[in-house]
C-alpha positions in Angstrom: 0.0 0.0 0.0 1.4 3.4 -1.0 2.2 5.9 1.7 0.4 9.3 1.4 2.4 12.6 1.6 1.4 13.1 5.3 2.9 9.7 6.3 6.0 10.2 4.2 6.6 13.6 5.7 5.9 12.4 9.2 8.5 9.7 8.8 11.0 12.1 7.4 10.6 14.6 10.2 9.9 12.3 13.1 6.4 13.8 13.7 3.0 12.2 14.0 0.9 11.7 11.0 -1.9 13.5 12.7 0.2 16.7 13.1 1.5 16.7 9.4 -2.0 15.9 8.0 -3.5 18.8 10.0 -0.8 21.2 8.9 -1.1 20.2 5.2 -4.9 20.6 5.5 -4.5 24.1 7.0 -2.0 25.1 4.4 -4.2 23.9 1.6 -7.0 26.0 3.0 -4.9 29.1 2.7 -3.6 29.4 6.2 -0.1 31.0 6.7 2.6 29.5 8.8 2.6 32.3 11.4 -1.2 32.0 11.8 -1.0 28.2 12.1 1.9 28.4 14.7 0.2 30.9 16.9 -3.6 30.2 16.6 -4.0 26.5 15.6 -1.8 24.9 18.2 -4.5 22.2 19.1 -4.7 21.0 15.5 -0.9 20.8 15.0 0.2 19.7 18.5 1.9 23.1 19.0 4.3 22.8 16.2 6.6 25.8 15.8 7.2 27.8 12.6 10.4 25.9 11.8 8.6 22.6 11.8 5.7 24.0 9.9 8.0 25.5 7.3 9.8 22.0 6.8 6.4 20.3 6.4 5.5 23.0 3.7 8.9 22.4 1.9 8.6 18.7 1.9 5.1 18.9 0.6 6.2 21.1 -2.3 9.1 18.6 -3.1 6.7 15.6 -3.0 4.3 17.4 -5.3 7.0 18.3 -7.7 8.4 14.7 -7.6 4.9 13.3 -8.4 4.5 15.6 -11.4 7.9 14.5 -12.7 7.0 10.8 -12.2 3.8 11.4 -14.1 5.6 13.0 -17.0 8.2 10.2 -17.1 5.5 7.5 -17.0 3.7 9.1 -19.9 6.9 9.6 -21.9 7.9 5.9 -21.5 4.3 4.8 -22.3 4.3 6.8 -25.5 7.3 4.7 -26.6 5.3 1.5 -25.8 7.8 0.5 -23.1 6.0 1.0 -19.9 5.6 -2.4 -18.3 3.6 -3.0 -15.1 6.8 -3.6 -13.2 8.4 -0.3 -14.5 5.1 1.7 -13.6 5.2 0.1 -10.1 8.8 1.1 -9.6 8.2 4.7 -10.7 5.1 5.0 -8.4 6.8 3.6 -5.4 10.1 5.6 -5.8 10.7 8.7 -3.6 14.2 9.2 -4.8 14.6 11.9 -7.6 18.0 10.3 -8.7 16.3 6.9 -9.0 13.5 8.1 -11.2 15.9 9.9 -13.5 18.0 6.8 -13.8 14.8 4.8 -14.7 14.0 7.4 -17.4 17.5 7.8 -18.8 17.4 4.8 -21.4 14.1 6.2 -22.7 15.0 9.9 -22.6 15.1 11.6 -26.1 18.7 12.1 -27.1 20.6 14.3 -29.5 22.1 12.5 -32.4 24.9 10.4 -30.8 27.5 7.9 -32.0 25.3 5.1 -30.6 22.2 6.6 -32.3 24.0 6.5 -35.7 25.0 2.9 -35.1 21.4 1.9 -34.2 20.1 3.6 -37.4 22.6 1.5 -39.3 21.1 -1.6 -37.8 24.1 -2.6 -35.5 22.0 -3.1 -32.4 21.7 -6.9 -33.0 25.5 -7.1 -33.4 25.9 -5.1 -30.1 23.6 -7.7 -28.3 25.6 -10.5 -29.8 28.9 -9.0 -28.6 27.3 -8.3 -25.2 26.2 -12.0 -24.8 29.9 -12.8 -25.1 29.3 -16.4 -26.3 30.1 -16.0 -30.1 33.3 -17.7 -31.1 33.8 -15.7 -34.3 32.4 -12.2 -33.7 34.6 -10.8 -36.6 32.9 -13.1 -39.0 29.4 -12.2 -37.7 30.4 -8.5 -38.1 30.9 -8.8 -41.8 27.1 -9.2 -42.4 26.5 -5.9 -40.7 29.2 -4.0 -42.6 27.5 -1.4 -44.9 27.1 2.3 -45.4 29.0 4.5 -42.9 30.1 1.2 -41.3 31.6 -0.4 -44.4 34.0 -2.7 -42.7 33.7 -5.3 -40.1 36.0 -3.3 -37.9 33.8 -0.2 -38.3 30.7 -2.3 -37.6 32.3 -3.6 -34.4 33.1 0.0 -33.5 29.6 1.1 -34.0 28.3 -1.8 -31.9 30.8 -0.8 -29.2 29.4 2.7 -29.1 25.9 1.2 -28.4 27.4 -1.0 -25.7 29.1 2.1 -24.2 25.8 3.9 -24.1 24.2 0.8 -22.4 26.9 0.9 -19.7 26.3 4.7 -19.1 22.5 4.1 -18.7 22.8 1.1 -16.5 21.3 1.7 -13.1 23.8 -0.6 -11.4 26.7 1.0 -13.1 25.5 4.5 -12.2 24.9 3.6 -8.6 28.4 2.1 -8.3 30.1 5.2 -9.9 27.9 7.5 -7.8 28.9 5.8 -4.6 32.6 5.9 -5.5 32.3 9.7 -6.2 30.5 10.3 -2.9 33.1 8.4 -1.0 36.4 9.1 -2.8 36.1 12.2 -5.1 38.6 15.0 -4.4 38.3 18.6 -5.3 41.4 20.4 -6.5 42.2 23.9 -7.6 45.2 25.6 -9.2 45.6 29.3 -9.9 45.4 30.3 -13.6 48.9 31.2 -14.8 49.4 35.0 -14.9 46.3 35.7 -12.7 48.1 35.4 -9.3 47.8 39.1 -8.5 44.1 39.3 -9.7 43.3 36.2 -7.5 45.0 37.4 -4.4 41.7 37.1 -2.5 41.8 33.4 -3.3 45.4 32.8 -2.3 44.3 30.0 0.1 43.1 28.0 -3.0 46.1 28.5 -5.2 47.1 24.8 -4.6 44.0 23.2 -3.1 43.4 19.5 -2.7 40.8 18.1 -0.4 38.2 15.2 -0.3 35.1 16.6 -1.8 32.9 15.3 1.0 35.1 17.4 3.5 35.0 20.6 1.5 33.0 23.2 3.5 30.2 25.1 1.9 32.1 28.3 2.0 35.2 26.7 0.5 33.1 25.2 -2.4 31.3 28.5 -3.1 34.6 30.4 -3.1 36.1 27.9 -5.5 33.2 28.1 -7.9 33.1 31.8 -7.8 36.9 32.0 -8.5 36.5 29.5 -11.4 33.6 31.6 -12.9 35.9 34.6 -12.7 38.6 32.8 -14.6 41.0 32.9 -11.7 41.2 29.2 -10.7 41.0 25.9 -12.5 38.8 23.7 -10.4 38.5 20.0 -11.0 36.8 17.0 -9.3 39.2 14.1 -9.4 38.9 10.3 -8.7 40.7 7.1 -9.5 39.3 6.4 -12.9 41.3 3.2 -13.5 39.9 1.7 -10.3 36.3 2.5 -11.3 36.8 1.2 -14.8 38.2 -2.1 -13.5 35.1 -2.4 -11.2 32.7 -1.7 -14.2 34.6 -4.3 -16.3 34.1 -6.9 -13.6 30.4 -6.0 -13.6 29.9 -6.4 -17.4 32.5 -8.9 -18.6 31.3 -12.5 -18.0 33.6 -15.2 -16.6 34.5 -17.8 -19.2 33.4 -15.5 -22.0 34.7 -15.6 -25.5 38.0 -13.7 -25.3 37.4 -11.6 -28.4 33.9 -10.5 -27.3 35.1 -9.9 -23.8 38.0 -7.6 -25.1 35.4 -5.6 -27.1 33.0 -5.3 -24.2 35.9 -4.4 -21.8 37.0 -1.5 -24.2 33.4 -0.4 -24.6 32.9 -0.3 -20.8 36.0 1.8 -20.5 34.9 4.1 -23.3 31.4 4.4 -21.9 32.8 5.3 -18.5 35.3 7.9 -19.7 33.2 9.5 -22.3 29.6 9.3 -21.0 29.2 8.0 -17.5 32.0 9.8 -15.7 31.0 13.3 -17.0 27.4 12.6 -16.1 28.1 11.5 -12.5 30.7 14.3 -12.1 28.2 17.0 -13.0 25.6 15.2 -10.8 28.0 15.2 -7.9 29.0 18.9 -8.4 25.3 19.9 -8.6 24.7 18.0 -5.3 27.6 19.6 -3.6 26.5 23.0 -4.9 23.0 22.4 -3.6 24.4 21.4 -0.2 26.6 24.4 -0.1 23.6 26.6 -1.1 21.5 25.2 1.8 24.2 25.9 4.3 24.9 29.5 3.0 21.1 30.3 2.8 20.6 29.0 6.4 23.4 31.2 7.7 22.1 34.2 5.7 18.6 33.8 6.9 19.7 33.5 10.6 21.8 36.7 10.2 18.9 38.6 8.7 16.6 37.3 11.5 19.1 38.6 14.1 19.2 42.1 12.4 15.4 42.3 12.0 15.0 41.3 15.7 17.3 44.0 17.0 15.7 46.0 19.7 14.0 49.3 18.7 15.1 52.5 20.3 11.6 53.5 21.5 9.9 56.8 21.4 12.9 59.1 20.8 13.8 61.7 18.3 16.9 60.8 16.2 19.4 62.7 14.1 20.8 60.4 11.5 24.2 61.1 9.8 25.4 59.5 6.6 29.2 60.2 6.9 31.3 61.3 4.0 34.6 63.1 3.3 34.6 65.3 0.1 30.8 65.2 -0.3 30.1 66.0 3.3 27.9 64.3 5.9 24.2 64.1 5.1 22.0 64.8 8.1 18.3 64.0 8.7 16.3 64.5 11.8 13.2 62.3 12.5 10.5 62.5 15.3 9.2 59.6 17.4 7.1 58.3 14.5 9.9 58.5 11.9 8.7 61.6 10.2 11.3 63.9 8.7 11.7 67.2 10.6 14.8 68.7 9.0 17.8 67.8 6.7 21.2 69.4 6.4 24.7 68.8 5.0 27.8 69.4 7.2 31.6 69.1 6.4 33.4 68.1 9.6 35.9 65.7 7.9 38.7 66.2 5.5 39.2 68.0 3.2 36.9 70.7 4.4 37.5 70.1 8.2 34.6 72.6 9.0 34.5 71.6 12.7 33.0 74.8 14.1 30.5 75.3 11.4 29.3 71.7 11.5 29.1 71.8 15.3 26.9 74.9 15.1 24.5 73.3 12.7 24.1 70.1 14.8 23.8 72.0 18.1 21.0 74.1 16.6 19.2 71.0 15.4 19.7 69.2 18.7 18.4 72.0 20.7 15.6 73.3 18.5 14.1 69.8 17.6 14.7 68.1 20.9 17.0 65.4 19.6 17.6 62.5 21.9 20.1 60.2 20.0 22.5 60.8 17.1 22.8 57.7 14.8 25.9 57.5 12.6 26.3 55.2 9.6 29.2 52.9 10.0 30.6 53.3 6.5 33.2 55.6 5.0 34.3 58.5 7.4 32.2 57.0 10.3 35.2 56.9 12.6 36.2 60.5 11.9 32.6 61.6 12.3 32.3 59.9 15.6 35.5 61.4 16.9 34.2 64.8 15.9 30.8 64.3 17.6 32.5 63.2 20.9 34.2 66.7 21.1 30.9 68.6 20.5 29.2 70.1 23.6 25.5 69.7 22.7 22.7 71.9 24.4 21.0 68.8 25.8 22.1 65.2 26.6 22.4 63.0 23.5 23.5 59.5 22.9 25.9 58.6 20.0 25.2 55.3 18.4 26.9 53.7 15.4 24.4 52.0 13.0 24.9 49.7 10.2 24.3 51.4 6.9 24.4 48.2 4.8 21.6 48.5 2.3 20.9 52.2 2.9 22.2 53.2 -0.5 19.8 50.5 -2.1 16.9 51.8 -0.2 17.7 55.5 -1.2 17.4 54.7 -4.9 14.4 52.3 -4.5 10.8 53.0 -5.6 9.8 52.9 -2.0 12.2 55.8 -1.1 11.1 57.8 -4.2 7.5 57.4 -3.1 8.2 58.4 0.5 10.5 61.3 -0.3 10.1 62.4 -3.9 11.6 65.9 -3.3 14.7 64.7 -1.4 18.1 63.9 -2.7 19.2 60.2 -2.8 22.0 60.8 -0.3 19.6 62.5 2.2 17.3 59.5 2.0 20.3 57.4 3.2 20.6 59.5 6.3 16.9 59.1 7.0 17.2 55.3 6.6 20.1 55.2 9.1 18.0 57.2 11.6 14.8 55.2 11.1 16.6 51.9 11.4 17.9 52.9 14.8 14.3 53.9 15.8 12.8 50.6 14.6 15.2 48.2 12.7 12.3 45.9 11.5 10.1 48.5 10.1 13.0 50.0 8.1 14.8 47.0 7.0 11.8 45.3 5.5 11.9 48.1 2.8 15.2 46.7 1.5 15.8 43.4 -0.4 17.4 41.3 2.3 20.1 40.1 -0.2 21.3 43.8 -0.2 21.9 43.9 3.6 25.2 42.1 3.3 25.2 39.8 6.2 25.5 36.5 4.3 28.0 34.2 2.7 28.1 34.2 -1.0 24.4 35.1 -1.2 24.7 36.2 -4.8 26.2 32.8 -5.8 23.6 30.6 -4.3 20.2 29.4 -5.7 18.2 32.7 -5.8 14.8 31.0 -5.7 15.8 29.1 -2.6 17.3 32.2 -1.0 14.3 34.3 -1.8 11.9 31.7 -0.2 14.0 31.3 2.9 14.3 35.2 3.3 10.5 35.7 2.7 9.9 33.1 5.4 12.4 34.9 7.8 10.9 38.3 7.3 7.3 37.1 7.6 8.2 35.3 10.8 9.9 38.3 12.4 7.1 40.7 11.3 4.3 38.6 12.7 6.2 37.7 15.9 6.5 41.4 16.7 3.1 42.5 15.4 2.3 45.7 13.4 0.6 48.9 14.4 -1.9 49.2 11.5 -2.3 53.0 12.0 1.5 53.7 11.5 3.0 50.9 9.4 4.4 51.5 6.0 2.9 49.5 3.0 6.2 47.5 2.9 5.8 46.4 6.6 2.1 45.6 6.2 2.7 43.5 3.1 4.7 41.0 5.3 1.8 40.5 7.7 0.1 37.1 7.6 -2.5 37.0 4.9 -1.6 40.4 3.5 0.3 40.9 0.3 1.5 44.0 -1.6 -1.9 44.9 -3.1 -3.9 44.5 0.1 -1.3 46.4 2.0 -1.7 49.4 -0.4 -5.5 49.2 0.0 -5.1 49.3 3.9 -3.0 52.4 3.7 -5.4 54.0 1.2 -8.3 53.3 3.5 -6.4 54.6 6.5 -5.7 57.9 4.7 -9.4 58.2 3.8 -10.8 57.6 7.4 -7.8 59.1 9.4 -7.2 56.0 11.4 -8.7 52.6 12.2 -10.4 52.6 15.6 -11.1 48.8 15.7 -10.2 45.6 13.8 -13.6 45.2 12.5 -13.1 48.3 10.4 -10.5 46.3 8.5 -13.4 44.4 6.8 -14.3 47.6 5.0 -10.9 47.6 3.2 -11.3 46.5 -0.4 -10.2 42.9 -1.1 -10.2 42.3 2.7 -12.2 39.1 2.6 -13.0 36.8 5.6 -10.0 34.6 5.0 -7.6 37.5 4.8 -9.1 39.0 8.0 -8.8 35.7 9.8 -5.2 35.3 8.8 -4.1 38.9 9.5 -6.3 40.5 12.2 -4.5 39.3 15.3 -1.1 40.5 14.0 -2.5 44.1 13.3 -2.6 46.1 16.4 -4.7 49.1 17.2 -3.6 51.2 20.2 -6.0 53.6 21.9 -8.9 52.1 19.9 -12.5 51.2 20.8 -11.6 47.7 22.1 -8.6 47.1 24.4 -8.3 43.6 22.9 -7.5 45.1 19.5 -4.0 46.0 20.9 -3.2 42.5 22.0 -2.3 39.2 20.3 -5.7 37.8 21.1 -7.5 36.7 17.9 -10.9 38.3 17.3 -12.3 34.8 17.0 -11.5 34.5 20.8 -12.9 37.9 22.0 -16.2 36.1 23.0 -14.2 33.7 25.1 -12.3 36.5 26.8 -15.6 38.4 27.5 -17.0 35.2 28.9 -14.0 34.7 31.3 -14.3 38.5 32.3 -18.0 38.1 33.0 -17.4 34.9 35.1 -14.9 36.9 37.2 -17.3 39.9 37.4 -14.9 42.4 35.9 -14.9 44.3 32.6 -12.4 43.1 30.0 -10.1 46.0 30.4 -9.6 45.1 34.1 -8.2 41.7 33.1 -5.5 43.3 31.0 -2.2 43.5 32.9 -3.9 42.2 36.0 -1.5 39.4 36.8 -3.4 38.4 40.0 -6.7 38.0 38.2 -5.1 36.2 35.2 -3.4 33.7 37.5 -6.7 32.8 39.1 -8.5 31.9 35.8 -9.4 28.2 36.0 -8.3 27.5 32.5 -9.5 23.9 32.4 -13.1 25.2 32.8 -12.9 26.8 29.3 -11.4 24.0 27.3 -13.6 22.4 24.6 -13.0 20.5 21.3 -11.6 23.6 19.6 -9.9 25.4 22.5 -7.2 23.7 24.5 -4.8 24.7 27.1 -2.1 26.0 24.6 -4.5 28.5 23.3 -5.8 29.5 26.7 -2.2 30.0 28.0 -1.4 32.2 25.0 -4.5 34.3 25.6 -3.5 34.8 29.3 0.0 35.8 28.2 -1.4 38.2 25.6 -3.6 39.9 28.3 -0.8 40.0 30.8 1.6 41.8 28.5 -0.4 43.5 25.7 1.8 44.9 23.0 4.9 43.2 24.3 7.8 43.5 22.0 9.8 40.3 21.9 12.9 42.0 20.5 15.9 41.9 22.8 17.2 44.9 24.6 20.1 46.7 23.0 23.6 46.4 24.3 25.8 49.3 25.4 27.3 51.3 22.6 30.5 50.0 21.2 33.6 52.1 22.2 36.3 51.5 19.5 40.0 52.1 20.4 40.7 55.7 19.9 44.4 55.1 19.1 43.6 52.6 16.2 42.8 54.4 13.0 44.4 52.0 10.5 45.7 48.5 10.1 49.2 49.8 10.7 48.2 50.7 14.3 47.5 47.1 15.2 49.9 44.7 16.7 49.7 41.1 17.7 48.4 40.7 21.2 46.3 44.0 21.2 42.9 43.7 22.8 40.0 45.5 21.2 36.3 46.1 21.5 34.2 45.2 18.5 30.8 44.3 17.2 29.8 41.2 15.3 28.5 42.3 11.9 28.3 39.0 10.0 28.3 35.3 10.6 29.5 32.6 8.2 30.1 29.0 8.3 33.8 29.5 9.0 33.5 32.2 11.7 32.5 35.8 12.3 33.4 39.1 11.0 34.0 41.9 13.7 33.7 45.6 13.2 36.8 47.0 15.1 36.4 50.6 14.0 38.5 50.3 10.8 37.5 50.2 7.1 38.2 46.6 7.1 36.7 44.0 9.5 38.6 41.5 11.5 37.9 37.7 11.2 37.2 35.5 14.2 37.7 32.1 12.8 35.5 29.4 14.1 38.4 27.9 15.8 39.1 31.1 17.7 35.6 31.5 19.2 36.1 29.3 22.2 38.5 26.9 23.9 35.8 24.2 23.2 34.9 22.8 19.9 32.4 24.9 17.9 30.5 23.5 15.1 28.4 26.7 14.4 29.5 30.2 15.2 25.9 31.1 16.1 26.3 28.9 19.1 28.7 31.5 20.6 28.0 34.9 19.0 25.2 36.7 17.1 25.0 39.6 14.7 25.1 42.9 16.6 26.8 41.4 19.7 29.6 43.4 21.3 32.7 41.3 22.0 36.2 41.7 23.3 38.9 40.3 21.0 42.6 39.9 20.7 44.7 40.4 17.5 46.6 37.3 16.5 47.7 38.2 13.0 47.9 41.2 10.8 48.2 41.0 7.0 48.5 44.6 6.0 49.1 44.2 2.2 46.0 42.0 1.9 43.9 44.0 4.5 43.3 41.1 6.8 43.1 41.0 10.5 42.8 37.7 12.4 41.2 37.9 15.8 40.6 35.5 18.8 38.2 35.4 21.8 40.3 32.7 23.5 41.6 33.9 26.8 39.9 37.3 26.5 37.6 38.2 29.2 34.2 39.3 28.0 32.6 42.2 29.8 
């Protein structure tokens, strides 16, 4: 009996069939992962978003596999070759490689040497040779000699081409070669002669030789990028003679006619060298690339999640500075809601060095607009700008914060920025983005393609569809975990809310502009295209503060309002008196309110939402990083120097640390801890402040190696 998709996925993920079946049913009904994870816990057994996402991925893979199997079965059937046994094998197989091996002999081919030999009627001769029991194959070949194969030797050569193709299409042969490649293949690289200088960044790979199965994802992606750039020659190597000998033992029969056996032996070697080896090598390289892509995408998604979930500043006024030298520092002031109050350009850095004029402009803005925090982009001239700001005496207390400006230039030139600030210069928009991403990182960073944030590992070299899917999931997860104020959110932020896409987000903003503000969640049903399903999926993630119903500012779903009202009535208090009342909430007899559709998981979530309405799950920000004042260039560093830095990127091989220079230091994975570390994310996270020690300085290549071993972390 064939397994259904729910059972297959449950076996793969070690989940119960009931959990998987419920999830698949909800997904097919149009439910989103954030909605299912939060509001359908009873159905799924409280599966989290990661488990739900894996179920969804496996479901898509199985559906794609089923479509491929149907296509292959139809293609073989059209050739009149689909036997019952073959149909059963196809239907039962769950291995994409196996079904492609089954299809290979029947797959339409371009004109090949074997095809030409078949057209000349040489297949019977090939079968005769393959049987290896004829004692005079050369005599038999004379009767096949004609046309392009005019001599017996040419006829035997054509028959050998057919045998070579049979060998290359043999499932047993392909499995053997595939297993040998998986176990014994090596990847090697050599620098292209004359490209040594251009390939300086790949110096570690100039004479590279490693087992392919031990080649890390970052190594493989680096090798392939260098190969694409024409800087390295990369090869996958294996003992071809050993594999050829194994294949010969597979196809050459014991006690066979010596002449036929020799022909088969040479055909097997030719089939391996010319057809089978290149095919399996490409397949192995593709599998290695897919594995490397998955690792890189996972790391990139984790880094993006950490950036998006950085703590917001809160209700403060921010002055953002996009630093620069010759072109000056662009300044933008925003209020507590992110609205622009003023913009300026100052020139405190070289070559102008207008320190006094710049200080006057900033002091006037700080005093006049009530600025609380100054956010400085961490790009070019950031160090010089921070040093200048530390010497300025402002008319009121202000904090100085260094903010990542990665992606700010992408936002500045985007359609979103042009729509928001049509009359402002591109460079000023960058300063606004820097200020806003300090005010609320999530709300601002969702406006930028995550691939442009620059916190990944070869993100432009990996499968872009897989990357986009993973990042969409990450952004959606973060946005819905935090929740969105429907009366202040941008269209870009709203578009990532569960059940709301780009079109509906724009309709929500248009409706909001028409009526001034939404006073309750029910008004969302008046938005064009906001159907019952979209409302069900989105309403609980859209918050309304100061509205008609206090529950609208909580994570309680509208479908549970009646339940909350019943609980409040049973306790003889109004609903608003339940909110934030820990004593009352702790005394609710939750078991009394369970039924077939509402279990304890949902009731506990409701209590938590009432206890902490509007709670922001984002972690609190650490103290600002104080870079060493006497380190302005790589030349100022020396081995053994301890520094304070900030993790700005994680990769499979370690972490990059901003130490206040134009270049970032590398904390190799082996230098993160005295203990073995398999994943840098186990020790550090993006944005984390760390104490590090310099262990190597390569000034010509602009590289600094760091360690956390033996360094006390404050």
